N, C-alpha and C positions, 0 to 999 in steps of 0.2 A: 510357843508361851503358852505361861500357862495364867490362865486367863485370876485364878486365886495366888498370885503374884503384885499382880495389877492392886485389886482391893486390896492387901497392906500396904503393898505400896502407898497407894492412894490414901488408908487413911494414917500412917506415916507422916503422910504431908502434914498433913489435918493437927494431929496431934503431938508429932514431935517424939516422941517418945517411946522403942523398942518395948519397951514394959508393960507401958497403957496399949501399944497395936494387941501387942501375944497376947494375954488379958482380955482384951476387951472380941476376940475370934480364939480363944481355950490354947491354943498353942502355946510351946516354948521360948523363948527368943531369940533361940537361935536359928529358929524355921525362920520368924521373917528376919533374920539379918542373911540366910539364904536366898529367902525371896531377892532382897534387893541388889545378893551378888549377881542374883542368874538372869534378873536387868540389865543388870549394868550389865553381864556379856551380851545380852544382845545386842543392847544397844550402842555396844562400844565405847561409853563415857559414863564417867563420875557419876554420884545422880546425888549423892546427899554428903555429906563428909562431918564426919563428929569433932567441936569443939572440944576437948580433953581441959582446957584451961578454963574455961566459961561455960564449962556444964552438958551447951549445949547440940541440938543439934541444924549448921549448913546446909541448905535444898541449895545445890549451881542454877547454874544457865539450864544446862545440860533438864535435870532434874524437873523444875517450874514445868521447863516446855513439857514430857511425857507427864509428868501432874494435871495440862489441858486434856492432854487425850484422856488418862488415863480415865478419871470421871469421868468424859464424855463418851467413853466405852463401854462401863458399868453401868452407867444411864439408858445407854441402850439396849443392854443386857437383861435386866431388869424389866427393860419395858416389852422382848421381848418375849419374858417370861412368860409376866400378867397377861402377855396377848395371849399366849398357843392355852396359857389355863382354861380364860373365855371360852377359847373353839373347844376346846376339847372339852365341858359345861356344857356347848352348847348352848350360851347366857349371856345376854344384853345386857351389858352395867348400864343404863339407861338418866345419864347427870340430870335434875330438875333445879332449878332457884324453890324456892316457897311462894315467888306473884305467881311463876309462871306453870309451877305442877298444881299452883290453883284453878288456875283463870283456865290454863289453853289441857292436861292433859285429863280429867273424866274425858274428853272427846276421843282422845285419844286412846284412852282405858275403853272406850267403849266399843273400839272399832277394832282394836287389839282381842276384845271379849273377843264378837262374832263367832271371830276366825281360832279362839281355842289359842291364842299364842301369851296371854297375858301373864299364867303364870311361870312364866320364863323372863320376865321381866320385872331383875333387881335394880331401884332407884336407888341413885347415889342422889344425897341432899346437902343446895350449902348456897353460896353467892356467884355470881357467873361470872367475876374474877377469881374466890377461888377455884370452882370448878372443870374453870379453861382450864389452870392451870394439871388438875387430877384428868381432865381429857389426853393431854397433854404428856404424861406421867403414866398414862394405859389406866387406867384406879377408873374410870370407863373405856365404854364402847362407842356411844352416841351419847350427846347431849342438847337444849334445847337455855339456848341461853341468851341472856340480854346484854345490851348493846348499847352505847350511845353513836358509835359507823359504825359502819360499815366494816367488819373482821376483817381482815388482811394480817392474815397468816402462815407463812410459808409450811408447816407442819401440823394446818386445818383447812376442811375445807367448810366455810356455811353458806347457809343456806339460808338467806330471810327470806321471814314468814309472816308478818305484821310490825307494824311502826302504829307505837302510839303518842297524845303525847305527857307528861306531866303537869301532875295539881297537887294544891294545896288543902291538906288536910286537919279541920281546924274541927274542936268542938263546937258543939248545939249551945251549949250554954256562950258560949267567943262570942263576941260585938262584932267579930269579922266572919259569922258567921249569917249575916245577913246580908253581905255584899253576894255574888257569883260571881264577881269574876280583879281581880289584880295583880297592879304590878307587886315586882317579885320586892323592889328598894323600901316596897309598905311595911315590912317584914323583919328589919332589923332591929327594931326592939324585941324580939320573938324570941319564946323560947322553943326550942327545937326538938323531937324526937327525928330520930335517925335512923335504919339501919346499921350495922359492922361497916365495917371497913373491905370486908370480902364484896360489899353489894357494887350492884356499876354506878346507883343512883349516886352514891358519892360524887362519882366525876362527877356526871349534870350537873348534883347541885352547886359541888363544890367552880362548879366552870361560873356559874351565874351569881355567886357569892363574892367574887375576886371581879367578874364585869359591874358588880353594883359595889364594893367596895367597900364591903363590910365583914369580919368578923364575927362570924354567928355562935350563938348562948348555946352547944348543942347541955342540952342534960342531962341524954337519957341513948344509948345507943341498941339497940337487939338487933336478933338474927330471925323472928316467923310478925309475920305480917299483923296476926291479929292482935299479936301483945302492942307494937305501932299504935294497933289505931282502938284498943282498950284504952291505954295510957291516953292516946287524944281525946277522947269520949270522956277522957275523964279530970282535964285541961292543963293537964300532966306541959304539955307543948301542942306547939303545930311539926304537922310534916310534911313529905313533897314526897308522894308516890306515883309511880307512874297510876295512870287514869285507867287501868284494867282492873287496878279493885273495887272488892267487892262497896255498891256504894251504895250501898242501898242499910242503911243504917242510921236510924233518927234521929240519933246522938252523936253524929259526925255530920258536918256539911263539909261539900268538893271545891274548890273556888276555879275558877279556869284559870288560868295564869296571860297575863298581856303581854307585855315581850313580845322585842323584834325579837327573829332566829333565834329562836327557842333551841332546846338541844327535845333528842325525841329518843327513846326510850325502843329501839331495835331489836325482834325474836329474828331469833334463827335455828335454821336445825344444823348442827356442829357437828363432822367428824375428825378421825389423823388422817392425813394425808398419803402417810405408809403406811392404815392398817387394809389387812387383805377382811373384811366383809363376811366370815359365814352366810353359806343360805339364810340362815334365821336371822340374823340381822341384816340381811338387804330386805328380809319383806318386811321386818318393820324401820328404815329406813323410807320405807316406799309407804308404810302406813303413813306412817310421821308427816306424808310428803302431800300424799291423798286427803287428807285429814285437816291438815293445821292450810295447806296453801286455800282449800276453800270457804276456808270459815272465817 
């Protein structure tokens, strides 16, 4: 079976138009037609039907079944290409959320530099939710991810190395700045500046808002910790961040939460269970474990 035929079929199921698929791949329409015919001969089943009355393409039950497997096969092929590319380049792509990058990575970078390994590291930055998918898709080899619960995925191996509480940060000019501790329910009337939805902070934040029965007034979302803290310092709103965020700012005050059964920010070393690590990547993993488990 030609995997290109599966790629044509996958796009045809999504676009339901032979001409559009042909244009997308830069081939002729008969090429797409013959690919579908080869697949139908392979599986001895009709996969698509042309409804010439309504000018529609109808996907049969057999076609829908093959579509599920075709998408999975193509995803695995893409992952294999990415993994082998990283293997041949002898490079390690490390996923890092901004907070973890700022707080934990400097220690890791120092350890890698001592071993002459830092130059072979390429970082991929984003929220932990986005990076988790990027790791599964093969865009990263290893990642340091945040979560609000232990990561339990069949495709991923996670090794937790730290656990920290969440805090509230307010401007030094805010009336709450005089407090040291606060219940989350006392924030019902506040405006919030938060991370965007690709960050796990939102999972913990949403849990607390549901538990305290209020809909938060979120005035701005960002992807950068410093941007959020600068907005908080200007009293644009208050924020909800893990306690590992730099708190030595005279213009921002940190408040501990008094709520029972609070969610925690878990940090873990994560990699794919199916990924064959190169010797260099295995060394990076060893450095991550040695550095972070003692920090």
